N, C-alpha and C positions, 0 to 999 in steps of 0.2 A: 198824356204824360207831360209833367211839368218840365219847364226848361231848366237846366242847370248850367249857369255860366261856366265857360272853361277855366277860368281863373279859380272859381270856387272847387273844381274838380281838382286841379293842381295843387291846391293848397291844403287839401284833406290829409293827404299822405305824401311826405316829401320823396318817397321812393314808391314807384308804381310797379308791381311785378308784371312782366311780360311773359305771357303763359301760353304754351303750346300744349294742348291736353288731347292726347289720341284716345284716351279711354274715358267715355262718359262717367263710369263708376267712380273714377278719381275726382270729379268735379266738386261735389259737395264736401268731402272731406279735406280736399286741398283748400278750397275757399274758406272754410272753417278755421283751418290751421293757420292761414295767412292773416286773417281777421284777429285771431287769437293773439298773434304777435304783434299787433297794432298797425297793419296796414290794411286800410279799408277801401282802397280803389285798385281794382284788378283789371287788367286789360287781357282779353281773351283773343288771341290771334285767330283769324279765320283761314288756318292753314291745314286743318284737318277735316275730314268729311262730317264729322259730328260737332264742329265747333259751336254751331248755333244751339244745339242741345246742350252743350256745356254751359253756355251763357244762361240758358233758362235754369239749369240745374244749380248753378251758383246763386243766381239771383233768389231762388226759392229758398236755399239753405241759409243764406245770409242777407235778409231783407235790409238790413242797416248798412250794408256795404254798397258801394258805387260800382257796378259791373259794366264795363265797356266792351266794345269790340275793336280789334286792331287788324291790320293788313286789309282794311277796306279799300278796294280798288275802283269802285264805280257806284253809281247811284242806286243800281239794283241790290248790289251787296249791302249798302247802307240801309236800304228799306227792310231787307230780311232781318238784319242785325237789330235794327229798332223793334221789329215785330217780335222778335225773340226776347226783347227786354233790355237790351243794351242802352245805358243811360248816358254814354258818351261814345264818340267815334274817333279812332285813330288811323290815319292813312300814311303810307310811306312817302307819299308825293302830295302835290297840290294841284287839283284840277277844278275848274269853274263848276263843272257838273256835280262833283262831290261837295263842294262848298255850298252850292244852291240847295242840294238834297237835304244836306244838314239843317240848313236854314229853315227849309220847308217842313222838316220833320220836328224841329224845335228841340234838337239835341246839340250840345257843344261838339266842336270839332277841333282836333289836334292834328292839323295837316303837316305832313313832313316838309321842311325846307332845309337847304344846305347852302344857298348862295343869296347874295343881296338882291338879285332878281327874283328869286322864289320869294323873299319876304316882301318886296315891293307889289308882286302880284297878289299876294295874300292881303296886304294892306288895301289895295283896290277892291278886294271882295269883303272888306270890312273886318278882317280878322287881325288880331294883335298877339294871340296867344298860339305857339307853334311848337311841334315836335322838331328837334334839330337831329336830323338823321342822314346818314349814318354818322354819328358824333364823332368817333375817334378817326375815321378816315376822311372826315370833312374839314379837319383843322382842330377839332377837340375845343378845350377850354380857351385857347387863344383866339380862335375864330369868334367864339361867343363873345368874348371881351371886346373884339374889335367891332362887332355889330352894335354894341352899346352906344357908340358915338352917333352915328346917323339914324339909328332906330332906338331911340331913347324910351319909347313907349311900348316896346315889344319885350316879351318874356318867353322863355323857352323851357322844353322838356328834353334835354339831351337823351338820346336813346341810340344804342348800337356801339357795342364796345365798351359800355359802362359797367365797371366791376366794383367790388368791394373796396379795391385799392384806390381806384381814381375817382370814385363817387364824391369823396369829400371835396375834392378841388372844384368840381361843378357846382355843388351845393352851397359853397361859400361865395358864389357870384351873385350879384345883386339882380341880374336879368335872367337868373335860373330859379324857377319856382319848385321844381321837383326833377326827378331823373327817372327814366325807365330802365329796368334791367331783368335779366332772366336768371341771374346768379342764385336768386333767393329760392327758386323753384328747381331744387336739385333732382335731376332725372333719376338717379339712383334711389334717392329717398322716396319719390313718388311711386316708382316701380315696386319698391318694398313696403309701401304703406306706412313709411316712418314719418307720420305727421307731427310728432314731436320735434323731430329734426327740422321740419319745415317751419314749425312755429319758433324755433330757436333762430333759425336764419332770418325769419321776419323780425323778430325782437332786435337782432344784431343791426338790421337795416334801419329800423327805427331809431335806434340809440345812436347810429352813426349820423343820421340826419339831424337829431337833436343836437350832437356835439358840433356839427358844422354850423348849424344856426346860431349856437350860444358862443 
């Protein structure tokens, strides 16, 4: 598997859908609907029994998309996610074991940070691109702005409490490359198989990102 830099992943789609998919049958049509709307980086959380199969199904259905695994808590889960086809890894926190496992596997890691100490530990491990999590309860945009001073080389993907309403504020910040959010994957739409609605939400997220960037 070729290595994809974390920054490259973060710049493909300014909004990364954070997906919890209980039903494998929804994997392929959901991924196709999101990609059709302009979002080509998808994070599948390892919160359901069949999450790894969802990764496989999405990767097969959308080979031009970048499918990653989220809620990766340890090195064993990381290995299983990579074996299933995950091309990047997202973890809610930062541990040396997960960072070293990602390095060994040759996959980019967006490890979760919430404090200056977290960031410094990540820098010691050679990381400069992070998930800021949980964003809204960890100080939100003001906290990220404050980090820009001492950590000028660091960039973030805020996740956790990010919505259609507050995403533009994050996306307008120089040290934010993308945001992660679950609002794009409407539970009602998925359960109803309303893939057109998912595509519409995806298009809205992509347009929101372009507006913020412009």
